[in-house]
Biopython code that builds the backbone (N, CA, C, O; Angstrom):
import numpy as np
from Bio.PDB.StructureBuilder import StructureBuilder

atoms = [
    (1, "MET", "N", (-43.877, -35.376, 19.908)),
    (1, "MET", "CA", (-42.785, -36.340, 19.291)),
    (1, "MET", "C", (-42.594, -35.888, 17.951)),
    (1, "MET", "O", (-43.556, -35.720, 17.202)),
    (2, "ILE", "N", (-41.218, -35.646, 17.542)),
    (2, "ILE", "CA", (-40.980, -35.285, 16.203)),
    (2, "ILE", "C", (-40.708, -36.532, 15.277)),
    (2, "ILE", "O", (-39.975, -37.498, 15.488)),
    (3, "ASN", "N", (-41.556, -36.220, 14.124)),
    (3, "ASN", "CA", (-41.434, -37.481, 12.980)),
    (3, "ASN", "C", (-40.258, -37.115, 12.157)),
    (3, "ASN", "O", (-40.342, -36.276, 11.259)),
    (4, "ASP", "N", (-39.143, -37.747, 12.460)),
    (4, "ASP", "CA", (-37.931, -37.368, 11.626)),
    (4, "ASP", "C", (-37.547, -38.479, 10.512)),
    (4, "ASP", "O", (-36.507, -38.386, 9.861)),
    (5, "ILE", "N", (-38.388, -39.441, 10.362)),
    (5, "ILE", "CA", (-38.242, -40.461, 9.330)),
    (5, "ILE", "C", (-38.992, -40.002, 8.117)),
    (5, "ILE", "O", (-40.113, -39.497, 8.157)),
    (6, "ILE", "N", (-38.268, -40.223, 7.010)),
    (6, "ILE", "CA", (-38.774, -39.903, 5.784)),
    (6, "ILE", "C", (-38.565, -41.024, 4.622)),
    (6, "ILE", "O", (-37.580, -41.758, 4.699)),
    (7, "GLU", "N", (-39.393, -41.148, 3.655)),
    (7, "GLU", "CA", (-39.254, -41.995, 2.807)),
    (7, "GLU", "C", (-38.222, -41.652, 1.507)),
    (7, "GLU", "O", (-38.408, -40.767, 0.672)),
    (8, "ILE", "N", (-37.180, -42.515, 1.561)),
    (8, "ILE", "CA", (-36.121, -42.270, 0.438)),
    (8, "ILE", "C", (-36.394, -43.241, -0.696)),
    (8, "ILE", "O", (-36.509, -44.449, -0.485)),
    (9, "LYS", "N", (-36.512, -42.610, -2.095)),
    (9, "LYS", "CA", (-36.594, -43.356, -3.112)),
    (9, "LYS", "C", (-35.311, -43.581, -3.759)),
    (9, "LYS", "O", (-34.595, -42.582, -3.827)),
    (10, "LEU", "N", (-34.826, -44.729, -4.281)),
    (10, "LEU", "CA", (-33.503, -44.654, -4.753)),
    (10, "LEU", "C", (-33.705, -45.793, -5.801)),
    (10, "LEU", "O", (-34.098, -46.866, -5.344)),
    (11, "ASN", "N", (-33.486, -45.705, -7.162)),
    (11, "ASN", "CA", (-33.658, -46.497, -8.175)),
    (11, "ASN", "C", (-35.110, -47.494, -7.962)),
    (11, "ASN", "O", (-35.132, -48.724, -8.000)),
    (12, "SER", "N", (-36.052, -46.754, -7.778)),
    (12, "SER", "CA", (-37.461, -47.385, -7.782)),
    (12, "SER", "C", (-37.714, -48.023, -6.629)),
    (12, "SER", "O", (-38.822, -48.513, -6.412)),
    (13, "LYS", "N", (-36.426, -48.103, -5.512)),
    (13, "LYS", "CA", (-36.833, -48.847, -4.178)),
    (13, "LYS", "C", (-37.153, -47.592, -3.216)),
    (13, "LYS", "O", (-36.878, -46.395, -3.297)),
    (14, "LYS", "N", (-37.833, -48.354, -2.293)),
    (14, "LYS", "CA", (-38.200, -47.135, -1.075)),
    (14, "LYS", "C", (-37.687, -47.737, 0.059)),
    (14, "LYS", "O", (-37.732, -48.927, 0.371)),
    (15, "TYR", "N", (-37.104, -46.628, 0.754)),
    (15, "TYR", "CA", (-36.468, -47.024, 1.908)),
    (15, "TYR", "C", (-37.092, -46.048, 3.099)),
    (15, "TYR", "O", (-37.818, -45.102, 2.792)),
    (16, "ARG", "N", (-36.800, -46.309, 4.307)),
    (16, "ARG", "CA", (-37.168, -45.190, 5.413)),
    (16, "ARG", "C", (-35.740, -44.658, 5.778)),
    (16, "ARG", "O", (-34.772, -45.419, 5.773)),
    (17, "GLY", "N", (-35.656, -43.599, 6.031)),
    (17, "GLY", "CA", (-34.255, -43.162, 6.545)),
    (17, "GLY", "C", (-34.559, -41.981, 7.743)),
    (17, "GLY", "O", (-35.622, -41.369, 7.843)),
    (18, "ARG", "N", (-33.536, -41.835, 8.501)),
    (18, "ARG", "CA", (-33.547, -40.926, 9.833)),
    (18, "ARG", "C", (-32.267, -40.492, 9.855)),
    (18, "ARG", "O", (-31.337, -41.297, 9.815)),
    (19, "LEU", "N", (-32.076, -39.166, 9.922)),
    (19, "LEU", "CA", (-30.714, -38.576, 10.048)),
    (19, "LEU", "C", (-30.895, -37.973, 11.392)),
    (19, "LEU", "O", (-31.493, -36.939, 11.689)),
    (20, "ASP", "N", (-30.202, -38.901, 12.219)),
    (20, "ASP", "CA", (-29.988, -38.495, 13.774)),
    (20, "ASP", "C", (-28.497, -38.583, 13.982)),
    (20, "ASP", "O", (-27.611, -38.800, 13.156)),
    (21, "MET", "N", (-28.423, -38.350, 15.357)),
    (21, "MET", "CA", (-26.899, -38.390, 15.922)),
    (21, "MET", "C", (-26.091, -39.542, 15.468)),
    (21, "MET", "O", (-24.895, -39.469, 15.185)),
    (22, "GLY", "N", (-26.849, -40.657, 15.413)),
    (22, "GLY", "CA", (-26.135, -41.954, 15.284)),
    (22, "GLY", "C", (-25.748, -42.018, 13.680)),
    (22, "GLY", "O", (-24.666, -42.455, 13.286)),
    (23, "ALA", "N", (-26.664, -41.579, 12.914)),
    (23, "ALA", "CA", (-26.398, -41.548, 11.497)),
    (23, "ALA", "C", (-25.157, -40.671, 11.065)),
    (23, "ALA", "O", (-24.277, -41.039, 10.287)),
    (24, "ILE", "N", (-25.241, -39.343, 11.757)),
    (24, "ILE", "CA", (-24.199, -38.445, 11.468)),
    (24, "ILE", "C", (-22.957, -39.132, 12.009)),
    (24, "ILE", "O", (-21.954, -39.279, 11.311)),
    (25, "ALA", "N", (-23.048, -39.569, 13.325)),
    (25, "ALA", "CA", (-21.574, -40.156, 13.722)),
    (25, "ALA", "C", (-21.079, -41.231, 12.913)),
    (25, "ALA", "O", (-19.887, -41.250, 12.606)),
    (26, "ASN", "N", (-21.921, -42.187, 12.511)),
    (26, "ASN", "CA", (-21.466, -43.114, 11.743)),
    (26, "ASN", "C", (-20.729, -42.559, 10.273)),
    (26, "ASN", "O", (-19.682, -43.031, 9.828)),
    (27, "ALA", "N", (-21.377, -41.654, 9.748)),
    (27, "ALA", "CA", (-21.094, -41.092, 8.396)),
    (27, "ALA", "C", (-19.673, -40.326, 8.583)),
    (27, "ALA", "O", (-18.761, -40.247, 7.759)),
    (28, "GLN", "N", (-19.740, -39.739, 9.998)),
    (28, "GLN", "CA", (-18.478, -38.971, 9.983)),
    (28, "GLN", "C", (-17.288, -40.010, 10.325)),
    (28, "GLN", "O", (-16.140, -39.770, 9.948)),
    (29, "HIS", "N", (-17.559, -40.986, 10.936)),
    (29, "HIS", "CA", (-16.606, -42.095, 11.202)),
    (29, "HIS", "C", (-16.085, -42.671, 9.813)),
    (29, "HIS", "O", (-14.896, -42.965, 9.692)),
    (30, "ASN", "N", (-16.867, -42.809, 8.905)),
    (30, "ASN", "CA", (-16.595, -43.510, 7.570)),
    (30, "ASN", "C", (-15.773, -42.412, 6.721)),
    (30, "ASN", "O", (-14.880, -42.763, 5.949)),
    (31, "LEU", "N", (-16.122, -41.082, 6.908)),
    (31, "LEU", "CA", (-15.482, -40.090, 6.158)),
    (31, "LEU", "C", (-13.922, -39.617, 6.920)),
    (31, "LEU", "O", (-13.139, -38.839, 6.376)),
    (32, "LYS", "N", (-13.722, -40.155, 8.042)),
    (32, "LYS", "CA", (-12.514, -39.791, 8.750)),
    (32, "LYS", "C", (-11.355, -40.670, 8.101)),
    (32, "LYS", "O", (-10.209, -40.343, 8.407)),
    (33, "VAL", "N", (-11.503, -41.596, 7.360)),
    (33, "VAL", "CA", (-10.640, -42.418, 6.663)),
    (33, "VAL", "C", (-9.951, -41.473, 5.597)),
    (33, "VAL", "O", (-8.745, -41.440, 5.354)),
    (34, "ILE", "N", (-10.976, -40.686, 4.988)),
    (34, "ILE", "CA", (-10.352, -39.705, 3.926)),
    (34, "ILE", "C", (-10.119, -38.286, 4.666)),
    (34, "ILE", "O", (-9.216, -37.609, 4.173)),
    (35, "GLU", "N", (-10.571, -37.920, 5.404)),
    (35, "GLU", "CA", (-10.300, -36.623, 6.079)),
    (35, "GLU", "C", (-10.465, -36.691, 7.798)),
    (35, "GLU", "O", (-11.516, -36.539, 8.420)),
    (36, "PRO", "N", (-9.310, -36.924, 8.278)),
    (36, "PRO", "CA", (-9.331, -37.189, 9.728)),
    (36, "PRO", "C", (-9.865, -36.224, 10.647)),
    (36, "PRO", "O", (-10.374, -36.591, 11.706)),
    (37, "ASN", "N", (-9.778, -34.917, 10.290)),
    (37, "ASN", "CA", (-10.421, -33.880, 11.103)),
    (37, "ASN", "C", (-11.630, -33.260, 10.772)),
    (37, "ASN", "O", (-11.923, -32.151, 11.220)),
    (38, "MET", "N", (-12.449, -33.981, 9.920)),
    (38, "MET", "CA", (-13.907, -33.727, 9.423)),
    (38, "MET", "C", (-14.850, -33.551, 10.509)),
    (38, "MET", "O", (-15.016, -34.534, 11.231)),
    (39, "GLY", "N", (-15.508, -32.482, 10.774)),
    (39, "GLY", "CA", (-16.503, -32.525, 11.863)),
    (39, "GLY", "C", (-17.660, -32.341, 11.338)),
    (39, "GLY", "O", (-17.655, -32.324, 10.107)),
    (40, "VAL", "N", (-18.876, -32.164, 11.963)),
    (40, "VAL", "CA", (-20.210, -32.312, 11.694)),
    (40, "VAL", "C", (-20.567, -31.021, 10.786)),
    (40, "VAL", "O", (-21.354, -31.093, 9.841)),
    (41, "ALA", "N", (-19.922, -29.864, 11.163)),
    (41, "ALA", "CA", (-20.282, -28.534, 10.552)),
    (41, "ALA", "C", (-19.602, -28.801, 9.057)),
    (41, "ALA", "O", (-20.327, -28.636, 8.076)),
    (42, "GLU", "N", (-18.264, -29.199, 8.876)),
    (42, "GLU", "CA", (-17.867, -29.343, 7.707)),
    (42, "GLU", "C", (-18.491, -30.370, 6.770)),
    (42, "GLU", "O", (-18.422, -30.260, 5.545)),
    (43, "MET", "N", (-19.077, -31.329, 7.368)),
    (43, "MET", "CA", (-19.673, -32.350, 6.543)),
    (43, "MET", "C", (-21.001, -31.616, 5.892)),
    (43, "MET", "O", (-21.215, -31.755, 4.688)),
    (44, "PHE", "N", (-21.860, -30.854, 6.693)),
    (44, "PHE", "CA", (-22.872, -30.021, 6.302)),
    (44, "PHE", "C", (-22.663, -29.121, 5.271)),
    (44, "PHE", "O", (-23.466, -28.933, 4.357)),
    (45, "ASP", "N", (-21.371, -28.442, 5.432)),
    (45, "ASP", "CA", (-21.103, -27.390, 4.410)),
    (45, "ASP", "C", (-20.678, -28.198, 3.109)),
    (45, "ASP", "O", (-20.985, -27.657, 2.047)),
    (46, "LEU", "N", (-20.074, -29.309, 3.048)),
    (46, "LEU", "CA", (-19.795, -30.121, 1.962)),
    (46, "LEU", "C", (-21.004, -30.639, 1.158)),
    (46, "LEU", "O", (-20.945, -30.888, -0.046)),
    (47, "VAL", "N", (-22.172, -30.789, 1.966)),
    (47, "VAL", "CA", (-23.403, -31.236, 1.373)),
    (47, "VAL", "C", (-23.778, -30.159, 0.573)),
    (47, "VAL", "O", (-24.181, -30.354, -0.573)),
    (48, "LYS", "N", (-23.676, -28.855, 1.135)),
    (48, "LYS", "CA", (-24.075, -27.672, 0.259)),
    (48, "LYS", "C", (-23.408, -27.654, -0.951)),
    (48, "LYS", "O", (-23.984, -27.328, -1.988)),
    (49, "GLU", "N", (-22.091, -28.019, -0.905)),
    (49, "GLU", "CA", (-21.079, -27.867, -2.121)),
    (49, "GLU", "C", (-21.413, -29.126, -3.080)),
    (49, "GLU", "O", (-20.777, -29.305, -4.118)),
    (50, "GLU", "N", (-22.455, -29.985, -2.662)),
    (50, "GLU", "CA", (-22.652, -31.124, -3.470)),
    (50, "GLU", "C", (-21.567, -32.078, -3.430)),
    (50, "GLU", "O", (-21.351, -32.687, -4.478)),
    (51, "ASN", "N", (-20.847, -32.326, -2.434)),
    (51, "ASN", "CA", (-19.694, -33.422, -2.391)),
    (51, "ASN", "C", (-20.533, -34.843, -2.148)),
    (51, "ASN", "O", (-21.145, -35.132, -1.121)),
    (52, "TYR", "N", (-20.417, -35.598, -3.262)),
    (52, "TYR", "CA", (-21.353, -36.632, -3.129)),
    (52, "TYR", "C", (-20.717, -37.882, -2.332)),
    (52, "TYR", "O", (-21.396, -38.871, -2.055)),
    (53, "MET", "N", (-19.454, -37.765, -2.012)),
    (53, "MET", "CA", (-18.955, -38.665, -0.845)),
    (53, "MET", "C", (-19.599, -38.686, 0.378)),
    (53, "MET", "O", (-20.010, -39.662, 1.005)),
    (54, "VAL", "N", (-19.656, -37.268, 0.713)),
    (54, "VAL", "CA", (-20.649, -36.872, 2.061)),
    (54, "VAL", "C", (-22.074, -37.364, 1.863)),
    (54, "VAL", "O", (-22.648, -38.133, 2.633)),
    (55, "ILE", "N", (-22.597, -36.834, 0.733)),
    (55, "ILE", "CA", (-23.951, -36.969, 0.618)),
    (55, "ILE", "C", (-24.250, -38.650, 0.551)),
    (55, "ILE", "O", (-25.213, -39.108, 1.166)),
    (56, "ASN", "N", (-23.590, -39.292, -0.030)),
    (56, "ASN", "CA", (-23.676, -40.718, -0.192)),
    (56, "ASN", "C", (-23.766, -41.436, 1.352)),
    (56, "ASN", "O", (-24.590, -42.265, 1.737)),
    (57, "ASN", "N", (-22.605, -40.815, 2.117)),
    (57, "ASN", "CA", (-22.437, -41.512, 3.393)),
    (57, "ASN", "C", (-23.599, -41.123, 4.270)),
    (57, "ASN", "O", (-24.229, -41.937, 4.945)),
    (58, "LEU", "N", (-23.840, -39.867, 4.221)),
    (58, "LEU", "CA", (-25.200, -39.426, 4.974)),
    (58, "LEU", "C", (-26.443, -40.282, 4.603)),
    (58, "LEU", "O", (-27.135, -40.789, 5.486)),
    (59, "ILE", "N", (-26.709, -40.430, 3.308)),
    (59, "ILE", "CA", (-28.007, -41.116, 2.799)),
    (59, "ILE", "C", (-27.830, -42.665, 3.396)),
    (59, "ILE", "O", (-28.731, -43.223, 4.023)),
    (60, "ILE", "N", (-26.621, -43.238, 3.128)),
    (60, "ILE", "CA", (-26.587, -44.711, 3.497)),
    (60, "ILE", "C", (-26.879, -44.774, 4.974)),
    (60, "ILE", "O", (-27.815, -45.476, 5.358)),
    (61, "GLU", "N", (-26.088, -44.036, 5.898)),
    (61, "GLU", "CA", (-26.037, -44.291, 7.270)),
    (61, "GLU", "C", (-27.644, -43.929, 7.807)),
    (61, "GLU", "O", (-28.174, -44.517, 8.750)),
    (62, "SER", "N", (-28.221, -42.963, 7.097)),
    (62, "SER", "CA", (-29.665, -42.448, 7.450)),
    (62, "SER", "C", (-30.566, -43.805, 7.115)),
    (62, "SER", "O", (-31.378, -44.195, 7.953)),
    (63, "ILE", "N", (-30.414, -44.415, 6.019)),
    (63, "ILE", "CA", (-31.170, -45.603, 5.697)),
    (63, "ILE", "C", (-30.951, -46.571, 6.676)),
    (63, "ILE", "O", (-31.898, -47.146, 7.213)),
    (64, "ARG", "N", (-29.611, -46.837, 6.999)),
    (64, "ARG", "CA", (-29.286, -47.922, 8.027)),
    (64, "ARG", "C", (-29.737, -47.857, 9.344)),
    (64, "ARG", "O", (-29.696, -48.852, 10.067)),
    (65, "ARG", "N", (-30.236, -46.594, 9.792)),
    (65, "ARG", "CA", (-30.639, -46.403, 11.112)),
    (65, "ARG", "C", (-32.171, -46.872, 11.053)),
    (65, "ARG", "O", (-32.716, -47.118, 12.128)),
    (66, "CYS", "N", (-32.869, -47.006, 9.911)),
    (66, "CYS", "CA", (-34.263, -47.629, 9.880)),
    (66, "CYS", "C", (-34.120, -49.151, 9.483)),
    (66, "CYS", "O", (-34.915, -50.016, 9.854)),
    (67, "HIS", "N", (-33.066, -49.370, 8.722)),
    (67, "HIS", "CA", (-32.969, -51.023, 8.042)),
    (67, "HIS", "C", (-31.495, -51.353, 8.380)),
    (67, "HIS", "O", (-30.599, -51.384, 7.536)),
    (68, "PRO", "N", (-31.312, -51.638, 9.915)),
    (68, "PRO", "CA", (-29.927, -52.079, 10.165)),
    (68, "PRO", "C", (-29.391, -53.323, 9.740)),
    (68, "PRO", "O", (-28.223, -53.623, 9.987)),
    (69, "GLN", "N", (-30.317, -54.215, 8.997)),
    (69, "GLN", "CA", (-29.986, -55.368, 8.452)),
    (69, "GLN", "C", (-29.373, -55.166, 6.978)),
    (69, "GLN", "O", (-28.880, -56.142, 6.413)),
    (70, "LEU", "N", (-29.396, -53.989, 6.389)),
    (70, "LEU", "CA", (-28.840, -53.739, 5.072)),
    (70, "LEU", "C", (-27.432, -53.281, 5.312)),
    (70, "LEU", "O", (-27.075, -52.620, 6.288)),
    (71, "LYS", "N", (-26.650, -53.701, 4.314)),
    (71, "LYS", "CA", (-25.131, -53.223, 4.356)),
    (71, "LYS", "C", (-25.051, -52.167, 3.343)),
    (71, "LYS", "O", (-25.815, -52.047, 2.385)),
    (72, "ALA", "N", (-24.010, -51.375, 3.651)),
    (72, "ALA", "CA", (-23.898, -50.099, 2.787)),
    (72, "ALA", "C", (-23.654, -50.302, 1.288)),
    (72, "ALA", "O", (-23.895, -49.436, 0.447)),
    (73, "GLU", "N", (-23.144, -51.545, 1.015)),
    (73, "GLU", "CA", (-22.889, -52.000, -0.315)),
    (73, "GLU", "C", (-24.159, -52.290, -1.118)),
    (73, "GLU", "O", (-24.178, -52.213, -2.347)),
    (74, "ASN", "N", (-25.225, -52.630, -0.372)),
    (74, "ASN", "CA", (-26.512, -52.963, -0.886)),
    (74, "ASN", "C", (-27.222, -51.819, -1.105)),
    (74, "ASN", "O", (-27.976, -51.865, -2.078)),
    (75, "ILE", "N", (-27.192, -50.651, -0.381)),
    (75, "ILE", "CA", (-27.831, -49.457, -0.618)),
    (75, "ILE", "C", (-27.087, -48.708, -1.611)),
    (75, "ILE", "O", (-27.760, -48.071, -2.423)),
    (76, "LEU", "N", (-25.582, -48.657, -1.714)),
    (76, "LEU", "CA", (-24.991, -48.098, -2.738)),
    (76, "LEU", "C", (-25.186, -48.559, -4.176)),
    (76, "LEU", "O", (-24.964, -47.843, -5.152)),
    (77, "GLU", "N", (-25.630, -49.842, -4.226)),
    (77, "GLU", "CA", (-25.951, -50.215, -5.718)),
    (77, "GLU", "C", (-27.225, -49.581, -6.067)),
    (77, "GLU", "O", (-27.472, -49.572, -7.272)),
    (78, "ASP", "N", (-27.960, -49.128, -5.403)),
    (78, "ASP", "CA", (-29.403, -48.445, -5.677)),
    (78, "ASP", "C", (-29.250, -47.038, -5.991)),
    (78, "ASP", "O", (-30.169, -46.386, -6.486)),
    (79, "MET", "N", (-27.833, -46.435, -5.650)),
    (79, "MET", "CA", (-27.690, -44.833, -5.856)),
    (79, "MET", "C", (-26.870, -44.914, -7.273)),
    (79, "MET", "O", (-25.659, -45.102, -7.391)),
    (80, "LYS", "N", (-27.768, -44.738, -8.251)),
    (80, "LYS", "CA", (-27.277, -44.512, -9.714)),
    (80, "LYS", "C", (-26.840, -43.029, -9.801)),
    (80, "LYS", "O", (-27.297, -42.102, -9.132)),
    (81, "LEU", "N", (-25.829, -42.967, -10.792)),
    (81, "LEU", "CA", (-25.309, -41.669, -11.161)),
    (81, "LEU", "C", (-26.369, -40.706, -11.588)),
    (81, "LEU", "O", (-26.395, -39.531, -11.222)),
    (82, "HIS", "N", (-27.376, -41.354, -12.506)),
    (82, "HIS", "CA", (-28.162, -40.383, -12.920)),
    (82, "HIS", "C", (-29.240, -39.855, -12.245)),
    (82, "HIS", "O", (-30.038, -39.069, -12.758)),
    (83, "GLU", "N", (-29.299, -40.317, -10.949)),
    (83, "GLU", "CA", (-30.175, -39.800, -9.822)),
    (83, "GLU", "C", (-29.558, -39.015, -8.827)),
    (83, "GLU", "O", (-30.133, -38.834, -7.754)),
    (84, "ARG", "N", (-28.322, -38.473, -9.090)),
    (84, "ARG", "CA", (-27.534, -37.609, -8.157)),
    (84, "ARG", "C", (-28.351, -36.370, -7.618)),
    (84, "ARG", "O", (-28.311, -36.006, -6.443)),
    (85, "ASN", "N", (-29.130, -35.736, -8.652)),
    (85, "ASN", "CA", (-30.054, -34.611, -8.227)),
    (85, "ASN", "C", (-30.963, -35.169, -7.078)),
    (85, "ASN", "O", (-31.059, -34.650, -5.966)),
    (86, "ASN", "N", (-31.633, -36.327, -7.507)),
    (86, "ASN", "CA", (-32.481, -36.765, -6.564)),
    (86, "ASN", "C", (-31.896, -37.041, -5.225)),
    (86, "ASN", "O", (-32.501, -36.660, -4.223)),
    (87, "ILE", "N", (-30.749, -37.683, -5.128)),
    (87, "ILE", "CA", (-29.983, -38.002, -3.974)),
    (87, "ILE", "C", (-29.745, -36.952, -2.989)),
    (87, "ILE", "O", (-29.858, -37.072, -1.769)),
    (88, "THR", "N", (-29.319, -35.645, -3.808)),
    (88, "THR", "CA", (-29.120, -34.539, -3.041)),
    (88, "THR", "C", (-30.172, -34.010, -2.460)),
    (88, "THR", "O", (-30.065, -33.499, -1.345)),
    (89, "LEU", "N", (-31.459, -34.056, -3.190)),
    (89, "LEU", "CA", (-32.719, -33.558, -2.558)),
    (89, "LEU", "C", (-33.054, -34.293, -1.362)),
    (89, "LEU", "O", (-33.424, -33.707, -0.345)),
    (90, "GLN", "N", (-32.944, -35.533, -1.433)),
    (90, "GLN", "CA", (-33.266, -36.587, -0.402)),
    (90, "GLN", "C", (-32.320, -36.269, 0.741)),
    (90, "GLN", "O", (-32.818, -36.354, 1.864)),
    (91, "VAL", "N", (-31.160, -35.949, 0.662)),
    (91, "VAL", "CA", (-30.196, -35.299, 1.924)),
    (91, "VAL", "C", (-30.742, -34.238, 2.626)),
    (91, "VAL", "O", (-30.709, -34.198, 3.856)),
    (92, "PHE", "N", (-31.309, -33.261, 1.845)),
    (92, "PHE", "CA", (-31.735, -31.921, 2.234)),
    (92, "PHE", "C", (-33.076, -32.340, 2.795)),
    (92, "PHE", "O", (-33.520, -31.762, 3.787)),
    (93, "ALA", "N", (-33.663, -33.200, 2.274)),
    (93, "ALA", "CA", (-35.053, -33.483, 3.158)),
    (93, "ALA", "C", (-34.747, -34.320, 4.450)),
    (93, "ALA", "O", (-35.525, -34.244, 5.401)),
    (94, "LEU", "N", (-33.760, -35.025, 4.501)),
    (94, "LEU", "CA", (-33.451, -35.788, 5.797)),
    (94, "LEU", "C", (-32.992, -34.582, 6.699)),
    (94, "LEU", "O", (-33.454, -34.494, 7.837)),
    (95, "MET", "N", (-32.124, -33.678, 6.239)),
    (95, "MET", "CA", (-31.556, -32.623, 7.265)),
    (95, "MET", "C", (-32.706, -31.797, 7.618)),
    (95, "MET", "O", (-32.626, -31.302, 8.742)),
    (96, "LYS", "N", (-33.803, -31.507, 6.915)),
    (96, "LYS", "CA", (-34.882, -30.560, 7.303)),
    (96, "LYS", "C", (-35.688, -31.345, 8.273)),
    (96, "LYS", "O", (-36.205, -30.739, 9.212)),
    (97, "ALA", "N", (-35.861, -32.696, 8.143)),
    (97, "ALA", "CA", (-36.597, -33.498, 9.002)),
    (97, "ALA", "C", (-35.916, -33.660, 10.366)),
    (97, "ALA", "O", (-36.575, -33.596, 11.404)),
    (98, "GLY", "N", (-34.564, -33.876, 10.358)),
    (98, "GLY", "CA", (-33.869, -34.329, 11.383)),
    (98, "GLY", "C", (-33.191, -33.397, 12.377)),
    (98, "GLY", "O", (-33.031, -33.631, 13.575)),
    (99, "LEU", "N", (-32.761, -32.151, 11.616)),
    (99, "LEU", "CA", (-32.187, -31.054, 12.440)),
    (99, "LEU", "C", (-33.097, -30.007, 12.641)),
    (99, "LEU", "O", (-34.008, -29.736, 11.858)),
    (100, "PRO", "N", (-32.814, -29.319, 13.866)),
    (100, "PRO", "CA", (-33.783, -28.243, 14.283)),
    (100, "PRO", "C", (-33.481, -26.947, 13.338)),
    (100, "PRO", "O", (-32.345, -26.574, 13.047)),
    (101, "SER", "N", (-34.566, -26.388, 12.952)),
    (101, "SER", "CA", (-34.606, -25.344, 12.126)),
    (101, "SER", "C", (-34.581, -23.963, 13.149)),
    (101, "SER", "O", (-34.871, -24.151, 14.331)),
    (102, "SER", "N", (-34.304, -22.856, 12.783)),
    (102, "SER", "CA", (-34.329, -21.603, 13.604)),
    (102, "SER", "C", (-35.814, -21.234, 14.086)),
    (102, "SER", "O", (-36.009, -20.489, 15.047)),
    (103, "ASP", "N", (-36.734, -21.757, 13.417)),
    (103, "ASP", "CA", (-38.137, -21.598, 13.682)),
    (103, "ASP", "C", (-38.471, -22.603, 14.727)),
    (103, "ASP", "O", (-39.262, -22.264, 15.607)),
    (104, "ASP", "N", (-37.944, -23.843, 14.736)),
    (104, "ASP", "CA", (-38.186, -24.771, 15.789)),
    (104, "ASP", "C", (-37.608, -24.222, 17.028)),
    (104, "ASP", "O", (-38.330, -24.252, 18.025)),
    (105, "ASP", "N", (-36.293, -23.673, 17.140)),
    (105, "ASP", "CA", (-35.476, -23.064, 18.175)),
    (105, "ASP", "C", (-36.561, -21.891, 18.868)),
    (105, "ASP", "O", (-36.863, -21.822, 20.059)),
    (106, "LYS", "N", (-36.934, -21.205, 18.010)),
    (106, "LYS", "CA", (-37.758, -19.972, 18.449)),
    (106, "LYS", "C", (-39.068, -20.364, 19.387)),
    (106, "LYS", "O", (-39.438, -19.809, 20.421)),
    (107, "LYS", "N", (-39.713, -21.619, 18.625)),
    (107, "LYS", "CA", (-40.827, -22.031, 19.291)),
    (107, "LYS", "C", (-40.626, -22.636, 20.602)),
    (107, "LYS", "O", (-41.472, -22.486, 21.483)),
    (108, "LYS", "N", (-39.408, -23.408, 20.814)),
    (108, "LYS", "CA", (-39.144, -23.976, 21.938)),
    (108, "LYS", "C", (-38.735, -22.870, 23.032)),
    (108, "LYS", "O", (-39.094, -23.056, 24.194)),
    (109, "GLN", "N", (-38.042, -21.800, 22.717)),
    (109, "GLN", "CA", (-38.018, -20.740, 23.529)),
    (109, "GLN", "C", (-39.188, -20.134, 24.056)),
    (109, "GLN", "O", (-39.118, -19.677, 25.197)),
    (110, "VAL", "N", (-40.396, -20.041, 23.338)),
    (110, "VAL", "CA", (-41.550, -19.376, 23.737)),
    (110, "VAL", "C", (-42.263, -20.194, 24.690)),
    (110, "VAL", "O", (-42.896, -19.617, 25.574)),
    (111, "GLU", "N", (-42.251, -21.543, 24.634)),
    (111, "GLU", "CA", (-42.894, -22.604, 25.171)),
    (111, "GLU", "C", (-42.555, -22.844, 26.686)),
    (111, "GLU", "O", (-43.075, -23.779, 27.294)),
]
sb = StructureBuilder()
sb.init_structure("model")
sb.init_model(0)
sb.init_chain("A")
sb.init_seg("    ")
for serial, (resi, resn, name, xyz) in enumerate(atoms, 1):
    if name == "N":
        sb.init_residue(resn, " ", resi, " ")
    sb.init_atom(name, np.array(xyz, "f"), 0.0, 1.0, " ", f" {name:<3s}", serial, name[0])
structure = sb.get_structure()
């Protein structure tokens, strides 16, 4: 079993987060208000470009997968502007934990 849950620290608070298809779909749904044709590939490209609207949505929805009782507004309160580099690193950690890498794909093909 893959452990794709990571610890996310925001404003000295600790959350658990999981970037799975549900979190990605919820973030995509939230972003469709702004960009109706935004796909998953476009979202991940925007993460690389440090688009904080996309990054914030991915962080929030990943946290909500492990803490469904939390509202987006509550999590957003802990996402301070001075922590934006930390938040970006957290999204990359979520992507690494939740999405298959080319090494993982090669291992699955060998097995």
